[in-house]
C-alpha positions in Angstrom: 1.4 -41.0 -51.5 -0.8 -42.5 -54.1 -4.0 -41.0 -55.4 -6.6 -42.7 -57.5 -7.4 -41.4 -61.0 -10.7 -39.9 -59.7 -8.9 -38.2 -56.9 -6.3 -36.8 -59.3 -9.1 -35.4 -61.5 -10.8 -33.8 -58.5 -7.6 -32.2 -57.2 -6.7 -30.9 -60.7 -10.2 -29.4 -61.2 -10.2 -27.7 -57.8 -6.8 -26.1 -58.5 -7.9 -24.6 -61.7 -8.2 -20.8 -61.9 -11.7 -21.0 -63.4 -15.0 -22.5 -62.3 -15.6 -24.6 -65.4 -13.4 -27.7 -64.6 -14.6 -28.1 -61.0 -18.2 -27.3 -62.1 -18.1 -30.0 -64.8 -16.6 -32.6 -62.5 -18.7 -32.0 -59.3 -22.0 -31.8 -61.2 -21.3 -35.0 -63.0 -21.8 -38.5 -61.7 -18.3 -38.5 -60.4 -19.3 -35.6 -58.1 -22.3 -37.3 -56.4 -22.5 -37.4 -52.6 -21.7 -41.0 -52.5 -18.7 -40.7 -54.8 -17.4 -37.7 -52.8 -17.7 -39.5 -49.5 -15.9 -42.5 -50.9 -13.1 -40.4 -52.2 -12.7 -38.4 -49.0 -12.6 -41.6 -46.9 -10.0 -43.1 -49.2 -7.9 -39.9 -49.5 -4.4 -40.4 -48.1 -3.7 -38.5 -44.9 -0.5 -37.0 -46.2 -2.4 -35.5 -49.2 -5.3 -34.1 -47.3 -3.7 -30.7 -46.9 -3.5 -30.4 -50.7 -7.2 -31.1 -50.9 -8.0 -28.5 -48.2 -5.9 -25.9 -50.0 -7.5 -26.8 -53.3 -11.0 -26.5 -51.8 -10.2 -23.1 -50.3 -8.7 -22.0 -53.7 -11.8 -23.0 -55.6 -14.2 -21.5 -53.0 -12.5 -18.1 -53.5 -12.7 -18.5 -57.3 -16.3 -19.4 -57.2 -17.3 -16.7 -54.7 -15.5 -14.1 -56.8 -17.1 -15.2 -60.0 -20.6 -15.3 -58.4 -20.4 -11.8 -56.9 -18.7 -10.3 -59.9 -21.3 -11.6 -62.4 -24.2 -10.7 -60.0 -23.0 -7.1 -59.7 -22.6 -6.9 -63.5 -26.2 -7.8 -64.1 -27.7 -6.0 -61.2 -28.9 -3.0 -63.2 -30.1 -4.9 -66.3 -33.7 -5.8 -66.9 -32.9 -9.5 -66.7 -33.2 -9.3 -62.9 -33.7 -13.0 -62.6 -29.9 -13.6 -63.0 -30.0 -15.5 -66.2 -26.2 -15.2 -66.6 -24.7 -18.6 -67.3 -21.6 -17.7 -65.3 -23.6 -16.8 -62.2 -25.7 -19.9 -62.4 -22.5 -22.0 -62.9 -20.8 -20.3 -59.9 -23.8 -20.8 -57.7 -24.1 -24.5 -58.6 -20.4 -24.9 -58.0 -20.6 -23.3 -54.6 -23.4 -25.6 -53.6 -21.3 -28.6 -54.6 -18.3 -27.2 -52.7 -20.5 -26.8 -49.6 -21.5 -30.5 -50.0 -17.8 -31.4 -50.3 -16.8 -29.4 -47.2 -19.6 -31.0 -45.2 -18.4 -34.4 -46.2 -14.8 -33.5 -45.2 -15.9 -32.0 -41.9 -18.0 -35.1 -41.0 -15.1 -37.4 -41.9 -12.5 -35.2 -40.1 -13.9 -36.1 -36.6 -13.0 -32.7 -35.2 -9.5 -32.4 -36.8 -10.2 -29.6 -39.2 -7.4 -27.9 -41.1 -7.1 -24.2 -41.1 -7.6 -24.1 -44.8 -10.9 -25.9 -44.5 -11.9 -23.5 -41.7 -11.1 -20.6 -43.9 -13.2 -22.0 -46.7 -16.2 -22.5 -44.4 -15.7 -19.0 -43.0 -15.6 -17.4 -46.5 -18.8 -19.2 -47.4 -20.4 -17.9 -44.2 -19.2 -14.3 -44.8 -20.2 -14.2 -48.5 -22.7 -16.9 -49.1 -25.6 -16.0 -46.8 -26.6 -12.4 -46.5 -24.5 -11.3 -49.5 -26.1 -14.0 -51.6 -29.5 -12.5 -51.5 -31.8 -14.2 -54.0 -29.8 -17.4 -54.2 -32.0 -19.3 -51.7 -30.6 -22.8 -52.5 -27.0 -21.5 -51.9 -28.0 -19.7 -48.7 -29.7 -22.7 -47.3 -26.8 -25.0 -48.1 -24.3 -22.6 -46.4 -26.5 -22.2 -43.3 -26.7 -26.0 -43.0 -22.9 -26.1 -43.1 -22.7 -23.5 -40.4 -25.2 -25.3 -38.2 -23.2 -28.5 -38.6 -20.0 -26.6 -37.7 -21.7 -25.3 -34.5 -23.4 -28.5 -33.4 -20.3 -30.6 -33.9 -18.3 -27.9 -32.1 -15.7 -27.8 -34.8 -12.8 -25.4 -34.6 -13.8 -21.8 -35.5 -17.5 -22.4 -34.8 -17.9 -18.9 -33.4 -17.1 -17.5 -36.8 -20.2 -19.3 -38.2 -22.7 -17.4 -35.9 -23.0 -13.7 -37.0 -24.9 -14.4 -40.2 -26.3 -17.8 -39.4 -28.5 -16.6 -36.5 -30.3 -13.8 -38.4 -30.9 -16.0 -41.3 -32.3 -18.9 -39.2 -34.6 -16.5 -37.3 -35.7 -14.8 -40.5 -36.5 -18.0 -42.3 -38.4 -19.4 -39.3 -40.5 -16.3 -38.8 -41.3 -16.0 -42.5 -41.8 -19.6 -43.5 -43.3 -20.9 -40.3 -42.0 -24.4 -41.1 -41.4 -26.8 -38.2 -38.0 -27.7 -39.8 -36.8 -24.1 -39.6 -38.0 -23.7 -36.0 -36.1 -26.9 -35.1 -32.9 -25.5 -36.7 -33.3 -22.4 -34.5 -33.6 -24.6 -31.4 -30.7 -26.8 -32.3 -28.5 -23.7 -32.7 -29.8 -21.7 -29.7 -26.5 -22.1 -27.9 -25.0 -19.7 -30.5 -27.2 -16.9 -29.1 -24.9 -16.6 -26.1 -22.2 -15.1 -28.4 -24.4 -12.1 -29.2 -23.5 -8.8 -27.6 -26.7 -7.3 -26.4 -25.0 -4.0 -25.5 -24.1 -3.5 -29.1 -26.6 -1.4 -31.0 -26.2 -3.5 -34.1 -27.9 -6.4 -32.3 -31.3 -4.7 -32.5 -32.3 -6.4 -35.7 -31.6 -9.9 -34.4 -33.2 -8.9 -31.1 -36.4 -7.9 -33.0 -36.5 -11.2 -34.8 -36.2 -13.1 -31.5 -39.0 -11.0 -29.9 -41.1 -11.6 -33.0 -40.5 -15.4 -32.8 -42.0 -15.3 -29.2 -45.4 -14.4 -30.6 -45.6 -16.6 -33.7 -47.8 -19.7 -33.7 -45.2 -21.9 -35.4 -42.9 -21.4 -32.4 -45.7 -21.8 -29.8 -47.2 -24.9 -31.4 -43.8 -26.8 -31.7 -42.2 -28.2 -28.6 -38.7 -27.2 -29.9 -40.1 -23.7 -30.5 -41.3 -23.4 -27.0 -37.9 -24.5 -25.7 -36.3 -21.9 -27.9 -38.5 -19.1 -26.6 -37.8 -20.2 -23.0 -34.0 -20.0 -23.7 -34.4 -16.4 -24.9 -35.2 -15.4 -21.3 -31.7 -16.5 -20.2 -29.8 -14.5 -22.7 -29.9 -11.0 -21.1 -32.1 -9.2 -18.5 -33.1 -6.9 -21.3 -34.8 -9.8 -23.1 -36.9 -10.6 -20.1 -38.5 -7.1 -20.3 -39.2 -7.3 -24.0 -40.5 -10.9 -23.9 -42.8 -10.0 -20.9 -44.4 -7.2 -23.0 -45.0 -9.7 -25.8 -46.6 -12.3 -23.4 -48.9 -9.7 -21.8 -50.1 -8.5 -25.2 -50.8 -12.0 -26.3 -52.7 -12.9 -23.1 -55.3 -10.3 -23.8 -56.4 -11.9 -27.1 -54.8 -15.3 -26.8 -56.4 -18.7 -27.3 -56.3 -21.3 -24.6 -53.5 -23.2 -26.5 -51.5 -20.0 -26.6 -52.0 -19.4 -22.9 -50.9 -22.9 -22.1 -47.9 -22.6 -24.2 -46.8 -19.4 -22.4 -47.3 -21.1 -19.1 -45.0 -23.9 -20.1 -42.4 -21.4 -21.5 -42.3 -19.3 -18.4 -41.8 -22.4 -16.2 -39.0 -23.7 -18.4 -37.4 -20.2 -18.5 -37.5 -20.0 -14.7 -36.0 -23.4 -14.2 -33.1 -22.7 -16.6 -32.3 -19.1 -15.8 -29.7 -17.9 -13.3 -28.4 -14.7 -11.9 -30.0 -11.4 -13.0 -32.2 -13.1 -15.6 -33.8 -15.4 -12.9 -34.4 -12.4 -10.7 -36.1 -10.5 -13.5 -38.2 -13.5 -14.4 -39.4 -13.9 -10.8 -40.0 -10.3 -9.9 -40.8 -8.5 -13.2 -42.5 -11.3 -15.2 -44.2 -13.6 -12.6 -44.9 -11.4 -9.6 -45.4 -7.8 -11.0 -46.8 -8.7 -14.4 -48.7 -11.9 -14.1 -49.7 -12.2 -10.4 -50.4 -8.5 -9.9 -52.3 -8.2 -13.1 -54.4 -11.3 -12.2 -55.3 -9.7 -8.9 -56.2 -6.3 -10.4 -57.7 -7.6 -13.7 -60.6 -5.4 -14.9 -62.6 -8.2 -16.4 -63.2 -11.9 -15.4 -62.0 -13.0 -18.8 -58.7 -11.3 -18.5 -58.2 -12.6 -15.0 -59.0 -16.2 -16.2 -56.5 -15.9 -19.0 -53.8 -14.7 -16.6 -54.6 -17.5 -14.2 -54.3 -20.0 -17.0 -50.8 -18.9 -17.8 -49.9 -19.1 -14.1 -51.2 -22.6 -14.1 -48.1 -23.5 -15.9 -46.2 -22.8 -12.7 -48.8 -24.3 -10.3 -48.8 -27.6 -12.1 -45.0 -28.1 -11.6 -45.0 -28.3 -7.8 -42.9 -31.5 -7.8 -40.0 -29.5 -9.3 -37.5 -28.7 -6.5 -37.7 -25.1 -5.4 -41.1 -24.5 -7.1 -43.1 -24.3 -3.9 -40.7 -21.9 -2.3 -40.8 -19.7 -5.3 -44.6 -19.6 -5.4 -44.8 -18.7 -1.7 -42.2 -16.1 -2.0 -43.9 -14.4 -4.9 -47.5 -14.8 -3.8 -47.2 -14.0 -0.1 -46.7 -10.2 -0.3 -49.7 -9.7 -2.6 -52.2 -12.5 -2.1 -53.2 -12.3 1.5 -53.4 -8.5 1.4 -55.8 -8.5 -1.5 -58.0 -11.2 0.1 -59.2 -8.4 2.4 -59.3 -5.6 -0.2 -62.2 -3.2 -0.2 -63.0 -3.9 -3.9 -65.1 -7.1 -4.4 -63.5 -7.8 -7.7 -60.0 -7.8 -6.3 -61.2 -10.1 -3.4 -62.7 -12.5 -6.0 -59.5 -12.5 -8.1 -57.4 -13.1 -5.0 -59.6 -15.9 -3.8 -59.4 -17.6 -7.3 -55.6 -17.3 -7.2 -55.5 -18.8 -3.7 -57.6 -21.8 -4.9 -55.4 -22.3 -8.0 -52.1 -22.0 -6.0 -53.3 -24.0 -2.9 -51.5 -25.1 -0.9 -48.9 -22.5 -0.6 -46.1 -24.0 1.4 -42.3 -24.1 1.9 -40.9 -27.5 2.3 -37.9 -26.1 4.2 -40.1 -24.4 6.8 -40.7 -25.8 10.3 -43.9 -27.6 11.2 -45.3 -24.7 13.2 -44.7 -22.2 10.4 -46.3 -24.6 7.9 -49.4 -25.1 10.1 -49.7 -21.4 10.6 -49.5 -20.7 6.9 -52.0 -23.5 6.1 -54.4 -22.1 8.7 -54.2 -18.7 7.2 -55.2 -20.1 3.8 -58.2 -22.0 5.4 -59.3 -18.8 7.0 -59.2 -17.0 3.6 -61.4 -19.7 2.1 -63.9 -19.6 5.0 -64.2 -15.8 4.7 -64.9 -16.2 1.0 -68.0 -18.3 1.9 -69.3 -15.4 4.1 -68.3 -12.5 1.8 -70.9 -9.8 1.1 -70.4 -10.1 -2.7 -72.2 -13.1 -4.4 -69.4 -13.5 -6.9 -66.9 -14.1 -4.1 -69.2 -16.6 -2.4 -69.7 -18.4 -5.7 -65.9 -18.7 -6.2 -65.5 -19.9 -2.6 -68.1 -22.6 -2.9 -66.8 -23.9 -6.2 -63.2 -23.7 -5.1 -63.6 -25.3 -1.7 -65.4 -28.3 -3.2 -62.7 -28.7 -5.8 -59.9 -28.5 -3.2 -61.7 -31.0 -1.0 -61.9 -33.4 -3.9 -58.2 -33.0 -4.6 -56.7 -32.8 -1.1 -59.3 -34.7 1.0 -56.7 -36.8 2.7 -54.5 -33.8 3.5 -57.4 -31.7 4.9 -58.0 -31.8 8.7 -61.2 -33.6 9.4 -62.6 -30.7 11.4 -62.0 -28.3 8.6 -63.6 -30.7 6.1 -66.7 -31.2 8.2 -67.1 -27.5 8.9 -66.9 -26.7 5.2 -69.5 -29.3 4.2 -71.8 -28.2 7.0 -71.6 -24.6 6.0 -72.1 -25.5 2.3 -75.3 -27.6 2.9 -76.8 -25.5 5.7 -76.2 -21.9 4.5 -74.6 -21.6 1.1 -77.0 -24.0 -0.6 -79.9 -21.9 0.7 -78.4 -18.4 0.0 -81.6 -16.5 -0.6 -79.9 -13.5 -2.3 -78.2 -15.3 -5.2 -79.3 -18.3 -7.2 -75.7 -18.5 -8.5 -74.4 -19.1 -5.0 -76.9 -22.0 -4.5 -76.0 -23.4 -7.9 -72.2 -23.3 -7.1 -72.8 -25.2 -3.9 -74.9 -27.9 -5.6 -72.5 -28.3 -8.5 -69.5 -28.3 -6.2 -70.9 -31.1 -4.0 -71.8 -33.0 -7.2 -68.1 -33.1 -8.0 -67.4 -34.7 -4.6 -69.9 -37.6 -5.0 -67.5 -39.8 -7.0 -64.8 -39.4 -4.3 -64.8 -42.6 -2.2 -63.2 -40.8 0.7 -65.9 -38.2 0.8 -68.9 -40.5 0.5 -69.4 -41.4 4.2 -69.6 -37.7 5.1 -71.7 -36.9 2.1 -74.2 -39.6 3.1 -74.9 -37.4 6.2 -75.1 -33.9 4.6 -76.6 -34.5 1.2 -80.1 -35.2 2.4 -80.2 -31.5 3.5 -80.3 -30.5 -0.1 -83.7 -32.2 -1.0 -85.8 -29.0 -0.9 -83.7 -27.5 -3.6 -85.5 -29.7 -6.1 -88.3 -27.1 -5.7 -86.1 -24.1 -5.9 -87.4 -21.0 -7.7 -84.4 -21.0 -10.0 -84.5 -23.5 -12.9 -80.7 -23.9 -13.0 -80.6 -24.9 -9.3 -83.3 -27.5 -9.9 -81.4 -28.8 -12.9 -78.2 -29.0 -10.9 -79.8 -30.9 -8.0 -81.3 -33.4 -10.5 -77.8 -33.8 -11.9 -76.5 -34.4 -8.4 -79.2 -37.1 -7.9 -78.2 -38.8 -11.2 -74.5 -38.8 -10.0 -75.6 -40.3 -6.7 -77.5 -43.0 -8.5 -74.2 -44.3 -10.0 -72.6 -44.7 -6.5 -73.4 -47.8 -4.6 -72.8 -46.3 -1.1 -75.3 -43.4 -1.7 -79.0 -43.5 -2.5 -80.8 -40.7 -4.1 -84.1 -41.6 -2.3 -82.3 -40.5 0.9 -82.1 -37.0 -0.5 -85.5 -36.8 -2.2 -88.3 -39.3 -1.8 -90.0 -40.9 -4.7 -93.3 -39.1 -4.2 -91.6 -35.7 -4.5 -89.7 -36.9 -7.6 -93.0 -38.0 -9.2 -94.6 -34.6 -8.4 -91.6 -32.8 -9.9 -91.6 -35.0 -13.0 -95.2 -34.2 -13.7 -95.1 -30.5 -13.0 -91.6 -29.2 -13.8 -90.1 -28.1 -17.1 -88.7 -30.7 -19.5 -85.1 -30.0 -18.5 -85.8 -31.2 -14.9 -88.5 -33.8 -15.9 -86.1 -35.6 -18.2 -83.5 -36.0 -15.5 -86.0 -37.2 -12.9 -87.3 -39.7 -15.5 -83.8 -41.2 -15.8 -83.7 -41.6 -12.0 -87.0 -43.4 -12.0 -86.5 -45.4 -15.2 -85.1 -48.6 -13.5 -88.1 -48.6 -11.0 -90.9 -47.9 -13.4 -89.7 -49.5 -16.6 -87.4 -52.3 -15.6 -86.0 -54.9 -18.0 -88.3 -57.9 -18.5 -92.1 -58.1 -18.7 -92.9 -55.8 -15.7 -92.4 -52.6 -17.6 -96.0 -52.1 -19.1 -97.7 -52.9 -15.8 -95.5 -50.4 -13.8 -96.0 -47.7 -16.4 -99.7 -48.3 -16.4 -99.7 -48.2 -12.6 -97.9 -44.9 -12.7 -100.3 -43.4 -15.2 -103.3 -44.4 -13.0 -101.8 -43.1 -9.7 -99.9 -40.1 -10.9 -101.3 -39.1 -14.3 -99.2 -36.0 -14.8 -96.0 -37.8 -13.7 -96.9 -40.8 -15.9 -97.4 -38.6 -18.9 -94.1 -36.9 -18.4 -92.4 -40.3 -17.9 -93.8 -41.5 -21.2 -92.8 -38.3 -23.0 -89.1 -38.8 -22.0 -89.0 -42.6 -22.3 -87.7 -42.8 -25.8 -84.6 -40.8 -24.8 -83.7 -43.4 -22.2 -85.0 -46.8 -23.4 -84.6 -48.9 -26.6 -87.2 -48.2 -29.3 -88.1 -51.9 -29.4 -89.2 -51.8 -25.7 -91.1 -48.5 -26.3 -93.0 -50.1 -29.2 -93.9 -53.1 -27.1 -95.2 -50.8 -24.4 -97.4 -49.0 -26.9 -98.8 -52.3 -28.1 -99.6 -53.4 -24.5 -101.3 -50.1 -23.8 -103.2 -50.3 -27.1 -104.6 -53.7 -26.5 -105.5 -52.9 -22.9 -107.3 -49.7 -23.9 -109.3 -51.5 -26.5 -110.4 -54.1 -24.1 -110.9 -52.2 -20.8 -112.9 -49.1 -21.8 -115.2 -47.8 -19.0 -118.9 -48.2 -19.4 -120.4 -45.6 -21.7 -123.6 -43.7 -21.4 -124.6 -44.3 -25.0 -124.2 -47.2 -27.4 -123.4 -44.9 -30.3 -119.6 -44.9 -29.8 -119.5 -48.7 -29.5 -121.5 -49.0 -32.7 -119.1 -46.7 -34.5 -116.2 -48.7 -33.3 -117.2 -51.7 -35.3 -116.2 -55.3 -34.7 -112.7 -56.0 -33.3 -110.4 -58.5 -34.8 -109.9 -61.5 -32.6 -106.5 -62.3 -33.8 -105.2 -58.9 -32.8 -106.7 -59.2 -29.4 -105.5 -62.7 -28.8 -101.9 -61.6 -29.7 -102.0 -59.0 -26.9 -103.6 -61.0 -24.1 -100.3 -61.4 -22.1 -99.6 -57.7 -22.4 -103.2 -56.9 -21.5 -102.9 -59.0 -18.4 -99.6 -57.3 -17.5 -101.1 -53.8 -17.9 -104.3 -54.7 -16.1 -102.4 -56.4 -13.3 -104.0 -59.9 -13.7 -102.1 -62.5 -11.7 -100.5 -65.3 -13.6 -101.9 -68.0 -11.3 -105.5 -67.4 -12.5 -107.2 -70.1 -14.2 -107.5 -70.2 -18.0 -111.1 -68.8 -18.0 -110.1 -66.0 -15.7 -107.3 -65.0 -18.0 -109.9 -63.9 -20.6 -111.3 -61.4 -18.1 -109.7 -58.0 -18.5 -110.1 -55.4 -15.7 -112.4 -52.5 -16.7 -110.7 -49.1 -16.1 -112.3 -46.1 -14.6 -112.9 -43.1 -17.0 -110.0 -41.2 -15.4 -107.6 -44.1 -15.5 -108.5 -45.0 -19.1 -107.9 -41.4 -20.1 -104.5 -41.3 -18.3 -103.4 -44.5 -20.1 -104.5 -43.0 -23.4 -102.6 -39.8 -22.8 -99.5 -41.9 -21.9 -99.8 -43.8 -25.2 -100.2 -40.5 -27.0 -96.9 -39.2 -25.6 -95.2 -42.5 -26.6 -96.5 -42.3 -30.2 -95.6 -38.7 -30.5 -92.0 -39.5 -29.4 -91.7 -42.4 -31.8 -93.0 -40.1 -34.7 -90.4 -37.4 -33.7 -87.6 -40.0 -33.7 -88.7 -41.2 -37.2 -88.9 -37.7 -38.5 -85.4 -37.0 -37.2 -84.1 -40.1 -39.0 -83.2 -41.8 -35.7 -85.6 -44.7 -36.3 -87.2 -46.5 -39.2 -90.8 -45.8 -40.2 -91.7 -49.6 -40.1 -91.9 -49.5 -36.3 -94.8 -47.0 -36.5 -96.7 -48.5 -39.4 -97.4 -51.8 -37.6 -98.5 -50.3 -34.3 -102.2 -50.1 -35.1 -104.4 -52.2 -37.4 -106.5 -50.4 -40.0 -109.5 -49.7 -37.6 -107.8 -49.7 -34.2 -107.6 -45.9 -33.9 -111.2 -45.6 -35.1 -112.2 -48.1 -32.4 -110.3 -46.0 -29.8 -112.0 -42.9 -31.0 -115.4 -44.6 -30.6 -114.6 -45.6 -27.1 -113.7 -42.0 -26.0 -116.3 -40.4 -23.8 -115.1 -36.8 -23.8 -113.4 -34.3 -26.1 -110.1 -34.6 -24.3 -109.9 -38.3 -25.0 -110.9 -37.8 -28.6 -108.2 -35.1 -28.9 -105.6 -37.6 -27.7 -106.6 -40.1 -30.4 -106.4 -37.4 -33.0 -103.0 -36.5 -31.8 -101.9 -40.1 -32.3 -103.3 -40.0 -35.9 -101.5 -36.8 -36.5 -98.2 -38.3 -35.3 -98.6 -41.5 -37.4 -99.5 -39.3 -40.5 -99.7 -41.8 -43.4 -100.4 -45.1 -41.5 -103.7 -46.7 -42.5 -105.1 -46.4 -39.0 -104.3 -42.7 -39.0 -105.8 -42.1 -42.4 -109.0 -43.6 -41.3 -109.2 -41.2 -38.3 -108.2 -38.3 -40.5 -111.0 -39.1 -42.9 -113.5 -39.3 -40.1 -112.4 -35.9 -38.7 -112.6 -34.3 -42.1 -116.1 -35.7 -42.6 -117.1 -34.3 -39.2 -115.8 -30.9 -40.1 -117.2 -30.4 -43.5 -120.7 -32.1 -43.0 -123.7 -29.8 -42.9 -124.4 -31.1 -39.4 -121.1 -29.8 -38.1 -122.7 -26.7 -36.7 -124.8 -28.8 -34.4 -121.7 -30.9 -33.5 -120.3 -28.5 -31.0 -116.6 -29.3 -30.6 -114.8 -27.1 -28.1 -111.7 -25.2 -29.2 -109.3 -27.9 -27.9 -111.0 -30.7 -29.8 -111.3 -28.5 -32.9 -107.6 -27.7 -32.9 -106.8 -31.4 -32.5 -109.1 -32.3 -35.4 -107.4 -29.6 -37.6 -104.0 -30.9 -36.7 -105.0 -34.4 -37.4 -106.4 -33.6 -40.9 -103.6 -31.2 -41.9 -101.0 -33.8 -41.0 -102.2 -36.3 -43.6 -103.3 -36.6 -47.2 -106.7 -35.0 -46.4 -105.1 -31.6 -46.0 -105.9 -30.5 -49.6 -109.6 -31.5 -49.1 -109.8 -29.4 -45.9 -108.2 -26.4 -47.6 -110.7 -26.7 -50.5 -113.6 -26.9 -48.1 -112.4 -23.8 -46.1 -111.9 -21.8 -49.2 -115.3 -22.7 -50.6 -117.0 -21.9 -47.3 -115.3 -18.4 -47.2 -116.0 -17.7 -50.9 -117.8 -14.9 -52.7 -121.2 -16.2 -52.0 -120.7 -16.1 -48.2 -122.5 -12.7 -47.8 -125.7 -14.0 -49.3 -126.0 -16.9 -46.9 -127.9 -16.7 -43.7 -126.4 -18.3 -40.6 -129.3 -20.7 -40.6 -129.4 -21.5 -44.3 -128.4 -25.0 -45.2 -125.2 -25.5 -47.3 -123.9 -28.5 -49.1 -120.4 -28.0 -47.9 -118.7 -26.8 -44.7 -121.0 -24.3 -42.9 -119.5 -20.8 -42.9 -119.7 -20.5 -39.2 -117.7 -23.7 -38.8 -115.2 -22.3 -41.3 -114.8 -19.1 -39.3 -114.3 -21.2 -36.1 -111.6 -23.3 -37.9 -109.9 -20.1 -39.1 -110.1 -18.5 -35.6 -108.8 -21.6 -33.8 -106.2 -22.5 -36.4 -104.7 -19.0 -36.6 -104.1 -19.0 -32.8 -101.8 -22.1 -33.2 -98.3 -21.6 -34.7 -98.2 -24.9 -36.5 -101.7 -24.6 -38.1 -101.1 -21.0 -39.0 -97.9 -21.9 -40.8 -99.8 -24.5 -42.8 -102.5 -22.0 -43.6 -99.9 -19.6 -44.9 -98.0 -22.3 -46.8 -101.2 -23.5 -48.6 -102.2 -20.0 -49.5 -105.5 -20.1 -47.5 -105.1 -16.6 -46.0 -104.0 -15.0 -49.3 -107.0 -16.6 -51.1 -109.7 -15.9 -48.6 -109.0 -12.9 -46.4 -109.6 -10.3 -49.1 -113.1 -11.9 -49.5 -114.0 -11.4 -45.8 -114.6 -7.7 -45.9 -118.0 -7.9 -47.7 -118.9 -10.7 -45.3 -118.5 -8.7 -42.1 -122.1 -9.0 -41.3 -121.9 -12.8 -40.9 -118.2 -13.0 -39.8 -117.4 -13.6 -36.1 -115.4 -10.7 -34.8 -112.9 -12.9 -33.0 -112.1 -14.9 -36.2 -111.7 -11.7 -38.3 -109.4 -10.0 -35.8 -107.3 -13.2 -35.4 -107.0 -13.4 -39.1 -105.9 -9.8 -39.3 -103.3 -10.3 -36.7 -101.9 -13.4 -38.5 -101.3 -11.5 -41.7 -97.6 -10.9 -42.5 -97.4 -7.2 -41.8 -93.8 -7.0 -42.9 -94.8 -7.4 -46.6 -96.7 -4.8 -48.7 -99.4 -7.4 -49.5 -100.0 -8.1 -45.9 -100.3 -4.5 -44.9 -102.8 -3.9 -47.7 -104.9 -6.8 -46.4 -104.8 -5.5 -42.9 -105.9 -2.1 -44.1 -108.8 -3.6 -46.1 -110.1 -5.8 -43.2 -109.8 -3.3 -40.4 -113.0 -1.3 -41.2 -115.0 -4.5 -41.3 -113.7 -5.4 -37.9 -114.7 -2.0 -36.5 -118.2 -2.3 -37.9 -118.6 -5.7 -36.2 -117.3 -4.5 -32.9 -119.6 -1.4 -33.0 -122.5 -3.5 -34.0 
């Protein structure tokens, strides 16, 4: 036997009766992990017993020193264990643990009794008894885990303190590494005696682990919890209580985790534990609770946990287990007197469908399947709307999943009942909605499309349903049909009905119908402007709605081109006017601008390309109604572009170049009625600071503040449009100044017929009355301080103040503030005088 000098030094240090020599050697470079591994590998076999005995001797010395010094300093104020001897002993023990790990790994299962005794002493005195020495505890636990995982001799001796420490660390720290150590050592749990009262502490830690997110998030943690079910029947009861408590307030991820855990536990368990899992946990706790749940949310949570079992049907024995546990409860509750129980049972049947036993005969399987079909059919005819909703949604989902397995007669009967009766359930919009949404889910199924082609046209009238959500759902169905080559949405609802709906229904429906008609009325290429113009002429309300939604479905460049085409056509095709005044106000048009739009004007007007050159210069003159419709369509397009720019979705440059400096003024001059003029003003309000818009805003301001504005009788709609136009641009301050001056202190001395250099008072009162009725204008009045500056001055002017304007002003005051309440109190007597007058 020949030892190297380093080996002799190590053996001598380990045999010493004090810690210092071994501490000095093992913590030096000679005691590094690499050096120790090299020495252990080179250690002669005949001398290894000497090394084992020396290690055991030094472990006992170090443990004795560590605990003796720790007890000596336990009552002193230096509770942080500053004793040099304790620190030295702790460091030595950590090094010895490292040495023993190296020897155990190199021993390849042949572990001497002395080395086993050393490891056992470290387990007994280096974990729970070493409270406060976290590094030492962790090192010893790692040694114990290694001993167990490598199945070294005496591994059972490493369990009693290792398991509580691992569980405690994992539950406190929540680290994935600690959770993984619990899983890797889960086999040691089988050594625990659950009939021993002393096990309660460890049992409590295991139960606590089953509810902690670190265990539920980690795959190893979920496997560990599943293993706990196999330890003892008592654990099944305790873990079931934990799961039920967590289901009540659990998130979806937690519910999914428990579903996976329960399935893994069922698959791995045997004997009494398996019987408790099936009867107590799955049947009596989950299935029965899902059937009798007091709220839909709780029932949905329980079904989500059970989905962990439903999704594992390919596992051998899973189908038979589900049938065995569901059969005594499910079919009975499908006929329960309580509608909530029937609904819960139907939802469970849909989730668990098809319940079957692969070992049963064909006759038994057919009978069982027929019983399930009958339960679904009865759900469609149930008295409770909630049950009918569940049945309609569930049957469509099952048809989509099991179309090939369903008998053709059953499938046809279901679809006929859904489209003939359920979709027209007069007592519940929710039932109609469920039918439409369920059938929408079937549209993408190629196997279902031939039959859907026959039954879907029956749903057309639902586009006019009284319930908005049903109309929206049918529009979504049509959009889904549009993507399928074998089906055509016009077979369900014809184009004329779609146009009427788009023009009359709310935006939620109109936007969807617009997407349906977009390829037809705004195709790629040069035909788009002509078709949009045709739509605006033939169906003004539908065309206006189409333009309002166009920017959401078409590129902004194409929308800008459409606006340019409509602009040029409107400027060149105005209907004959009764007076030449508007034409004179419009001024001369720029030839270059008009020439640039000739192709687009021809497209909008419908001029054929084969006309001769001189005929190409002729532009069709529109009727007054058609011209107005085209103008309204362009107004919607400009408003949509302005909204997109304001939201930052598009750049402002697209708007600025739409109209030349006098183009909008020309359009305003071509208008023959107040509604048309209001549309042009809306365009100017949308374009805000564009030169063409500023010109219209200036003209509107001049029209409002001139002394002849009293004779210029604008109706309320045109006046509101004029106010919105001026307030949207840089002329806002001038209008506010004019209104304040007209409602100033000298108002009471003016006669209604007395000339005034500024805005006539009666016009100012009309502006105030009309503006305060509009939310946007009222907000601007409040923001600019118009009400705060002028309303206190109205009381002495009651004799000349229109009652409607005064009462509207009073109602617009912020009554929630003290100042607003004071103004209301001051103006109320004036209003009473006027109404009594």
